[in-house]
N, C-alpha and C positions, 0 to 999 in steps of 0.2 A: 588345787589350792594355792600353789606356789606363785602362781601368776598374780594373785592379789596381793602378795607381800610387799612390793615396792609402794602401792597405793596406800597401804595401812601404815607402813613406816612413815612416808611423807606426812599423812595424817597426825601420826603421833609426834613427829617433829614440829609440826604447826602448834600442836596442842600444848607442847612444853617449851615452846620458844620464849615464854614469858617468865620461865622459872628464874628465881632470884639469883643474882650474880654471887651474892656471899655465899660461903659454905654453910651446910645444914640442910634440913629436910624441909619439904614442901608438899603440898596436897594438891593430887590432880587425879583425873579419871584413869583408871587402870588400863582400859581398852579404847583405842582411837574410835571417835565417833559416837561415843556413849557417855551419857552423864553419870552413870552409876555402875558398877561401885567405884569409889573413891579410894586410891591408894596413897601411901606416903611414898615420897621418892627421895633418894640420896644419890649425891655423886660419888663415885669411888675411882679407885685405881688399881686394876687387877696387879697382883704380884706373883702369882702362880697358878698354872692349870693344872689341877690334880687328875680330873678325868673327865668324862663327857657330861657331867651333870653337877660337877663341884669345882670351885675355884677358891682361891684366897684373894683378899683385896683389903686395902685400906679405905674405910669408908669415911666421908668428910663428917667431922663433928664428933666422931667415935675413936677413941685411942686405941692404938695397937692394930693388929692384922686380924680381920674376921674370916673365918671359913663359910662360905656361901654355897648353900645347896639349892639348885636351880628347882623351882616350882613346876610341878605338873609332869615331869619326866623321869625315867629310871634308864640309864645307860648300863651298858654292860661293864663289869668292873675290871680293873686292873690288877695286876699282881706285882707289877713293879712301877712306880712313879718316878718321873724325871721330867726336868725342865727341857731336856733335849729328845725329840720324838724319837730317834733311833734308839733310845734306851728304854723306851716303854715296852712293856709286855703285859699281855692279859688276855681276858677271854675273847673270843672271836667278836669282832665289831666293837669293842672297847676302845682300842687303839685308834680306830677311825673316828669315832665320836669324839674323842680328846682332841684329835687333830681338827675337827670342824670348829670346836671351841677356840683352839689356839689360833686359828687362821682369822677367825672373826675378831678377837680381841687384839691381835696384831695388827690388823688393818685400822683399828680404833686406836692404836698406839698405847694400848692400855686403859683408856679413859673409857668408863662405863657408868651406866645409870642402874640403880636397883629400885624395885618397887614391891610394896606389900600391902596387903590389905589390913594386916595386924603388924604393927612393928615389932611385936614381941615374938612373931611366928619363928619356931625353932623346930629343928628335927635331929637327934642325935648330938646334941651340943652345937649344931651349925645353924645359922639364921637362914630362913626359907625366903628366897626372893625370886622375882622375875628379873633377869639380867638382860640388859640392851647395850649394845655396842653402836657407836656411830661409824657408818660404813657409807661412803659415796654420798655424804651429806645427810643421811637420814639415819634415825635410831632404830636399829633393827633387833628384833627378839632373839635372842641366841637359841634358847630353848625350841623355838619354832624351826629354826634352821636344822637342828639335829633331828628333829621328828621328820621335817620334810625329807630327808635323805634316809629316812627310815632306820636310824641308828639309836633308837631309845624306845621303850615301851610307854604308852600313854598311862599316866599315875594320877588320876584326879584326886584333888584335895579338898576335903570339906571345909577348910578354914581359908585357904588361899584359892577360892573358886573361880575367880573372874576369867581365867582362859580354859577352864575345863571344857566346854563345848567345842571352842576353837580348836584346842589341841586335838580333841577326838575326830574332828573333820579331817585335819591333816594327817593323822595316822592311818585313818581309812584309805585316803588317796594314796599313801605310801605303800600300803599293804595291796590295793588293787593294782598298783604299778610294779609291785615286786621288788620294791627298793630295800637295800640294807638288810635288816634282819628278815624281811618278808621275801628274801629271795631263798629258796630252800637249798640251793647248791652254793651259797656264797662262801662257806667255810670249807668246802670240799664236796665231791660227789659221794653219795652213799652215806651210811649203809641202808641197804634195801630201799633205793630211792625211787623204785617202780612202784612201790606199795601206796596205794591211795589211802591217807590218813585223815581223820578228823577228830575235833575235840568238842565236847559239850560240858558246859559248866552248870550245875546246879546252885545257883549263889544265894537262894533264899530258903533256908531249912524251915521246917514247921515250927511255929513257935518263935522263941528267942534263939537266935543263931548261936549265941554264947553257951547256950545250956543245951544245944543240939548239934554238936560240932560234925558228928558224922551224918547229918542231913544236909551238909554241904559237900559237895564232890565234884570231882572232874573226871569225864569219862573220854576213853580213847577208843576210837573204832578203827579197825583194820579191814578195809574194803578189798584187800588183794587176795591172792589165791593161795597164799602160803603163809606160815607163821612168821611173825615179827618179832624176833629176840629183843629184850628191852634192857639187857645189861648196859650200863652206861648212860641211859636216857633218863630224863627228868622232867617234871611238871612243875609249874609254878604260877603264881598270880603276878600283879604289876609289881608288888613290894618285894624288897629282897629280904629273904629269911633262909639263911644257910642251913642245909641238912646234912645228909650222910655223904661223905667223901667230899665235903665243903663244896658240894653243888648247890646252886641257889634255888633251892625248893625241895621237891620230894624226888629223892633218886630211887629208881626201882631197884629192887634186890636182884642179886645174881640167880639166874634161872628164869625170871619173869618173862611172859612171853603172851601175845595174843594171837589166838587161832585165826585162821582166814573167816572173814565175815564175823568174827567177834568182837568183843569189848573187854576192856578191863576198867575198873573204877577205882579211884583213889580217894578215899574219904578223908576228910580234914582231921577228925578226931583220932583217937587210939581204937585199937580192937585186934583181933586175930586175923591175920592175913590168910586169904585163900588164892587159889590161882587166879580168880577173876576180880577180888576185892582186896584192895590194899590200904594201908592207913598212915596218914602223914604224921599223925600223932602230935599235932600242934595243941597248944594250951588255950588259943583263941582263934576266932573265926579268921578265914582267909579272904574270901571273896567279898567285897564290897557290895551293898545292896544299892539297887537302882533308887534315885530319886528324880522325880520330874519337876522339882522346885528349882530356883534359880541356881542351885549349887551343880546340877546336872552329874550327879555321881554315877559312877559304874566300875568296871573292872575287866579283867580278862584272864583266861586261862590259857597257857602256853606249853607246848610240847617240844623239848629239845632232844637232839640226837647227840651221840658222843663227841662229835666235832663241834658242837655248838650252834649247829643250823636249827632254826625254827621250822619245824615239820608240820605243826597244826597248831590253829589257834582258835579261840572264840572270844571276841571282844564285844561286850555288851554295855548298854542297851543298843539296839539297832537305832539308827538316826531317823528322826523324824523328817518326813512323813514315813513311818515304818509300814513297809509293804510286806504281805506274806500271800502264798498262793492259795491258802485256804480262806482268805477274806473274801466273804460274800458266797462261800460254798458250804459253810457249816452254820448251823443255828442251834443254840442252847435254850433249852425251856425247863422252868423249875416248878415242882410243887413243894412249897416250904412247909406246909402243914402235914401232919401224919395221914397216911404213910408218906414220909419224904421221898422224893424221886428227882432226878436229874435226867434230861433227856438231850442227846447229841444227835442231830440228824443231818445228813448229806442232802442238801438242797441243790447241789451242783450237778454237773453232767458227767463227772470223772470219777474214779476211785479216790477215796479219801484214806491216808494213813495218819494216825493220831499219834503214833509213836514219838515223833519228834515235839511234841506238845505236852502242856501241863494244865490239868483243870485246877483252878485256885479260888478258894474263898476269901473274900476281903474281910479284914477286920472293918466293923461298921464305922463308916465316917473317915477311913484312911485309905487313901488312893495307892500308896505304896508299901502296905503293910497286909500281911495274909495269915489267916489263922492256920491255913494247910494248903498244902499243894499235893497233887496226885498225878503221877505219871502213868503212861498206857503201856502194859506189856505187849507180848507177842499177840498176833492176830487181831490187832485193833485197827482193822480196816472196814470201811463202810463203802458199799457200792451206793449208785444214785438212789435216793428215796429211802435208803435204810436209817434206821434210828437205834442208837445204843442206849439203853436204859441203865441207869446207874444209881444203885441204893447206897446212901450213906451208911447203912448198917450192913448186917449180913456177914457171911464169911467169904472171904476172896477165892478160899477152895472151891466154892460154889460155881465160880464165874464161868459162863459161855462167851461166845464171840460177841453177842449182842445183849448181853445181861452181865453187869458187873456189880460187885459189892466192895465197899471201901473198908468195912470192918471199923468204922470209927463210932458206931453206935447210931440208935435209931432217931435221936433228936440233935441234930447237927445244924440245920437250917433254921435261924432264928425267924419265928412268924411275923415279929414286928418289922423286920427288914434286913435286906443284906444284898450283897452282889456276888456273883460268880462269873469267872470268865475263863476262856480258853485261850492261851498264849503259847508262843515259842519260848525257847530258853533264851533268845536274844531279845525277849521282851516285846515282840510284835502281838499285839492283841487280835485274835482272829474274830471273837464274838464275845460280848458280854451281855448279862442279863441282870437285872436289879427288881426288887420287889420292896414293898413298904417303903421306909424311910432310908433304904439303901441307894447308892448311887454308885454307877459305873465311872 
């Protein structure tokens, strides 16, 4: 993605060349080469670089100095702020992200341009803006520079959404190339660097997420051959919400560990902890639900070690076209009238493991909202030609390998219409079936 930046920047320069010479705001497209959405633009002069996603600036036509929060990214925090780089201190990658912002603004001699879809956009008392510096004759998006170096998390915004999809692509490239945050030894080697770890996010709880906080969770898998002690480790989403020991997210308690081949799950809500289930105890949901509209919302779940290295992550949704190994290998069929029944058949030539997938019932007429989702427990493997029969009612205690019971009641599938799909946690749809007035 970094190779396309000069072209995009030059296009933006041409786009804005006709901006008024007098001070004040003007309207122009937010993204070069596109007519919509349209942003309000301002000239400004940077006065202080706070960190990798925040500056202070004098904005033309606005009295005083404004604190400006970059739209679409979340850099690691500083603990000591200074105009002098040698005096800055902070979390791993925080100082580096600040240096990228400072270098870009210095090259522009402090002259910047700000953009917002809604001029009133704010967060925490700071105006929320896209920030551009003129470098080499072109106006360059500074947030994208930080993302391109892997020094910030993708933070999609439902109001200022113009760059959500673009920034997601840049973040994926940085992750694939192990830049910055995505280099698991950037902050130092270890602990337990040899253990293969992965993270899975259940970002859509059954029903209303705000009323079912424990239905949202992030799960960490230890694929190694020994225990992983979790003292000093933490998980977080893209937003910043300090928890215990002033760590940015949920800090695992002393003594927490993941056995070899095992998992631990951190629920967003409150509850009694066990050796495998922990509770963040937030008062609101943590993980943004996916939208496939123009806003292109999503989020991520991230596991950090005590040094500040990012050791496992799941950023969702997958980018279109989302491909999954089970696409074309699995078929769903539904009998919506009593007795209700769902069938999942392996129509491929290899073994199918359903454990990394969710069975989800759509809210009628809603592409991005689901009445419930069901994960698969152990033994959810289908040989070629095998079919798993799933009853919405019954008792899960009576489950066998090829016969499952959801315990949701005998009448779950509306006769008048509905849609049911099998998808990965990253939102790749494996198969979808609809009936009546329902649509996939």
